[in-house]
C-alpha positions in Angstrom: -8.8 47.3 -20.0 -8.0 44.5 -17.7 -5.9 41.5 -18.6 -6.9 38.4 -16.7 -4.2 35.9 -16.5 -5.1 32.3 -16.7 -4.3 30.3 -13.5 -0.8 28.8 -13.4 -0.8 25.2 -14.7 -0.5 22.5 -12.2 2.7 20.5 -12.3 2.5 17.6 -14.8 1.7 14.3 -13.4 0.2 15.5 -10.1 -3.1 13.8 -10.6 -1.5 10.8 -12.2 0.9 10.5 -9.4 -1.9 10.5 -6.9 -3.9 8.0 -8.7 -1.1 5.5 -9.1 -0.1 6.1 -5.4 -3.8 5.4 -4.4 -3.9 2.3 -6.5 -0.6 1.1 -4.9 -2.3 1.2 -1.5 -5.6 -0.4 -2.6 -3.6 -3.4 -4.0 -3.4 -4.3 -0.3 -6.9 -5.4 -0.3 -5.7 -8.5 -2.0 -3.3 -9.4 0.9 -5.3 -12.2 2.2 -4.8 -14.0 -1.1 -1.0 -13.5 -0.6 -0.8 -11.2 -3.6 -1.3 -7.8 -2.0 2.3 -7.0 -2.7 2.1 -7.5 -6.5 0.3 -4.2 -7.4 2.6 -2.1 -5.1 5.7 -3.7 -6.6 4.7 -3.2 -10.2 3.7 0.5 -9.6 7.0 1.1 -7.6 9.0 -0.6 -10.5 7.4 1.7 -13.1 7.6 4.8 -11.2 10.8 4.7 -9.1 13.1 6.2 -11.7 10.8 9.2 -12.1 10.4 9.7 -8.3 7.4 11.6 -7.1 4.5 10.6 -4.9 3.6 7.5 -6.7 7.1 5.9 -6.3 7.3 6.8 -2.7 3.9 5.7 -1.7 4.2 2.5 -3.8 7.3 1.8 -1.8 5.6 2.5 1.4 2.7 0.1 0.5 5.2 -2.5 -0.7 7.0 -2.6 2.5 3.8 -2.9 4.4 2.5 -5.7 2.1 5.7 -7.6 2.4 5.5 -7.3 6.3 1.9 -8.6 6.0 3.1 -11.5 3.9 5.6 -12.6 6.5 2.9 -12.5 9.1 0.5 -14.4 6.9 3.0 -17.1 6.1 3.8 -17.4 9.8 0.0 -17.6 10.5 -0.5 -20.5 8.0 2.5 -22.4 9.5 1.0 -22.1 13.0 -2.3 -23.0 11.5 -1.0 -26.3 10.4 0.1 -27.2 14.0 -2.2 -29.4 16.0 -3.8 -28.1 19.1 -2.8 -24.5 18.6 -3.8 -24.1 14.9 -6.8 -22.0 15.7 -4.4 -19.4 16.8 -2.9 -19.2 13.3 -6.3 -19.0 11.8 -7.3 -16.1 14.0 -4.1 -14.3 13.3 -4.6 -14.8 9.5 -8.1 -13.3 9.7 -6.8 -10.5 11.9 -4.1 -9.7 9.4 -6.6 -9.7 6.6 -8.8 -7.3 8.3 -5.8 -5.0 9.3 -4.7 -4.9 5.8 -8.2 -4.0 4.3 -8.6 -1.3 6.9 -5.2 0.3 6.7 -5.1 0.0 2.9 -8.3 1.9 2.6 -7.2 4.6 5.2 -3.9 4.9 3.2 -5.7 5.2 -0.1 -8.0 7.9 1.1 -5.2 9.9 2.7 -3.1 9.8 -0.5 -6.0 10.5 -2.8 -6.6 13.7 -0.8 -3.0 14.8 -1.8 -1.3 13.8 1.5 1.1 11.0 2.4 0.6 7.9 4.6 2.9 5.8 6.8 1.7 2.6 8.1 1.7 2.1 11.9 4.0 -1.0 11.5 6.2 -2.1 8.5 9.6 -3.6 8.0 11.8 -1.4 5.8 12.6 -4.0 3.2 12.6 -1.9 0.1 14.4 1.4 0.3 
């Protein structure tokens, strides 16, 4: 008689952590509307006490989105200047595209169970 043991249960919250971490990064798609930091902030505030992947990846996404927010504000200020305003306009569009691409790359990496570090981000939230 053979006794087959059921597979060991997966740690609680692993799938949920991965889902919340993915959503924190996908919130960056809203960056061009200056609110890309809101989803990451909310997820980080909810999960930071529990720790885990969701809290860490939300913190990483929040730092990146705040960095982009600084860049977007600077681009809008330059956009208002006469003669060189087009530079701010182009910078704003470039930052929006960068946010879109990197947020999707981060979400895919985290959804596969990995982690993601953005190529540039100020470490504002620790």
